C-alpha positions as CSV (number, residue, x, y, z in Angstrom):
1,M,12.3,46.7,52.0
2,A,9.1,45.3,50.4
3,I,8.7,44.2,46.8
4,G,5.3,44.4,45.2
5,I,4.1,42.5,42.2
6,N,1.0,44.5,41.4
7,S,1.0,48.0,40.1
8,G,2.0,49.3,43.5
9,N,-1.1,51.1,44.4
10,G,-2.2,48.5,47.0
11,N,-5.3,47.5,45.1
12,S,-4.8,43.7,44.6
13,R,-8.1,43.2,42.7
14,R,-6.8,44.9,39.6
15,R,-3.7,42.9,39.5
16,F,-4.2,41.2,36.0
17,H,-6.3,43.9,34.5
18,G,-3.5,45.9,33.0
19,S,-1.2,43.0,31.9
20,P,-1.0,42.2,28.2
21,S,-2.3,38.8,27.0
22,L,0.0,36.4,25.2
23,S,-1.2,35.7,21.7
24,E,1.6,33.6,20.4
25,I,0.9,30.0,19.2
26,N,3.0,27.3,20.8
27,V,4.0,25.1,17.8
28,T,6.0,22.5,19.8
29,P,3.1,20.1,20.3
30,F,2.1,20.4,16.7
31,V,5.6,19.6,15.5
32,D,5.8,16.6,17.9
33,V,2.5,15.2,16.5
34,V,3.7,15.7,12.9
35,L,7.0,14.0,13.5
36,V,5.3,11.0,15.2
37,L,2.9,10.7,12.2
38,L,5.8,10.9,9.8
39,I,7.6,8.1,11.6
40,I,4.5,6.0,11.6
41,F,4.1,6.6,7.9
42,M,7.7,5.7,7.1
43,L,7.4,2.5,9.1
44,T,4.2,1.3,7.4
45,A,4.7,2.5,3.9
46,H,6.8,-0.5,2.8
47,V,4.1,-2.9,4.1
48,M,1.3,-1.6,1.9
49,E,0.8,-3.7,-1.3
50,F,-2.3,-4.8,-3.1
51,G,-5.4,-5.4,-1.0
52,I,-5.7,-9.0,-2.3
53,E,-3.5,-11.4,-0.5
54,V,-1.9,-13.8,-2.9
55,D,1.1,-15.9,-1.8
56,V,3.0,-16.3,-5.1
57,P,5.4,-19.3,-5.6
58,K,9.1,-18.9,-5.0
59,V,11.5,-19.7,-7.9
60,R,15.3,-19.6,-8.2
61,Q,15.7,-16.9,-10.8
62,V,13.4,-14.0,-11.3
63,K,13.6,-11.6,-14.2
64,D,13.4,-8.0,-12.9
65,S,10.9,-5.9,-14.8
66,A,9.3,-2.6,-13.9
67,Q,6.6,-2.2,-16.5
68,E,3.2,-0.6,-15.7
69,L,0.8,-3.4,-16.7
70,P,-2.6,-4.5,-15.4
71,V,-2.5,-7.3,-12.8
72,V,-4.8,-10.3,-12.9
73,N,-5.0,-11.9,-9.4
74,I,-6.2,-15.4,-8.7
75,T,-6.8,-16.1,-5.1
76,R,-6.5,-19.5,-3.3
77,D,-10.2,-20.1,-3.7
78,A,-10.0,-19.4,-7.4
79,R,-11.6,-15.9,-7.4
80,L,-10.4,-13.7,-10.2
81,Y,-9.5,-10.0,-9.7
82,L,-8.4,-7.4,-12.2
83,N,-6.1,-5.2,-10.1
84,D,-8.4,-4.8,-7.1
85,K,-11.9,-5.4,-8.6
86,E,-13.4,-8.9,-8.9
87,V,-14.2,-9.9,-12.5
88,N,-15.8,-12.9,-14.3
89,I,-13.4,-14.9,-16.4
90,N,-15.8,-14.7,-19.3
91,N,-15.6,-10.9,-19.2
92,L,-11.9,-10.6,-18.6
93,P,-10.7,-9.7,-22.1
94,E,-13.4,-7.1,-22.6
95,E,-12.8,-5.7,-19.1
96,L,-9.1,-5.4,-19.8
97,Q,-9.7,-3.5,-23.0
98,R,-12.3,-1.2,-21.3
99,R,-10.1,-0.4,-18.3
100,F,-6.7,-0.6,-19.9
101,A,-7.0,0.4,-23.5
102,G,-4.0,-0.5,-25.6
103,A,-2.5,-3.0,-23.1
104,K,-0.5,-5.7,-24.9
105,S,0.3,-7.9,-21.9
106,V,-0.7,-8.4,-18.2
107,Y,0.8,-9.6,-15.0
108,L,-0.7,-12.8,-13.6
109,R,-0.5,-13.3,-9.9
110,A,-1.8,-16.7,-8.6
111,D,-1.6,-18.1,-5.1
112,K,0.8,-21.0,-4.9
113,D,-2.0,-23.1,-3.4
114,T,-4.5,-22.5,-6.2
115,V,-5.4,-25.5,-8.3
116,W,-4.0,-25.4,-11.8
117,D,-7.3,-25.4,-13.7
118,P,-8.3,-21.7,-13.0
119,I,-4.8,-20.6,-13.9
120,A,-4.9,-22.5,-17.2
121,Q,-8.3,-21.1,-18.0
122,V,-7.2,-17.5,-17.4
123,M,-4.0,-18.0,-19.4
124,S,-6.1,-19.4,-22.2
125,A,-8.6,-16.5,-22.1
126,L,-5.8,-14.0,-22.2
127,G,-4.1,-15.9,-25.0
128,E,-7.3,-15.8,-27.1
129,A,-7.4,-12.1,-26.6
130,K,-3.8,-11.9,-27.9
131,L,-2.4,-10.6,-24.6
132,G,1.0,-11.5,-23.3
133,V,1.1,-13.1,-19.9
134,N,3.8,-12.3,-17.4
135,V,3.7,-14.6,-14.4
136,V,4.5,-13.0,-11.0
137,T,6.8,-15.0,-8.7
138,Q,8.9,-14.3,-5.7
139,P,12.7,-14.8,-5.5
140,E,13.9,-17.6,-3.4
141,D,16.0,-16.5,-0.4
142,E,19.0,-18.2,1.1
143,A,17.1,-19.5,4.1
144,D,14.7,-21.5,1.8
145,K,17.7,-23.0,-0.1
146,N,19.4,-24.2,3.1
147,R,16.2,-25.8,4.4
148,R,15.8,-28.0,1.4
149,R,19.3,-29.4,1.7
């Protein structure tokens, strides 16, 4: 007994002519790509911070605060940034009032290797503008405590 795949009329040239085409979309590769992108996002989301790298000093006790305030950054080479845009110290109070109207205080992030003079100048300029200064530090961890002993 012989089994034929085509329509049975012996004409093999018309084998695929009468077969319906598949118009379904295979979503498995799409789901795989989306899941990989989700995993990559989840792994890298906690790493993203400010674009300016400032290594703040570590202290024993840190007061936890979650206020939305402007951030003044001072880099190691004494460049001054208001959030992510570079600003001149002479224009700092005016720029704060222009960009953050009604702000009563600011966060001050200074690199631990910055010389004291630029930090003092910024604190003085903010004090003259009657703005409160909250200094940003990093909590000391147990490994640092054990190394000092």
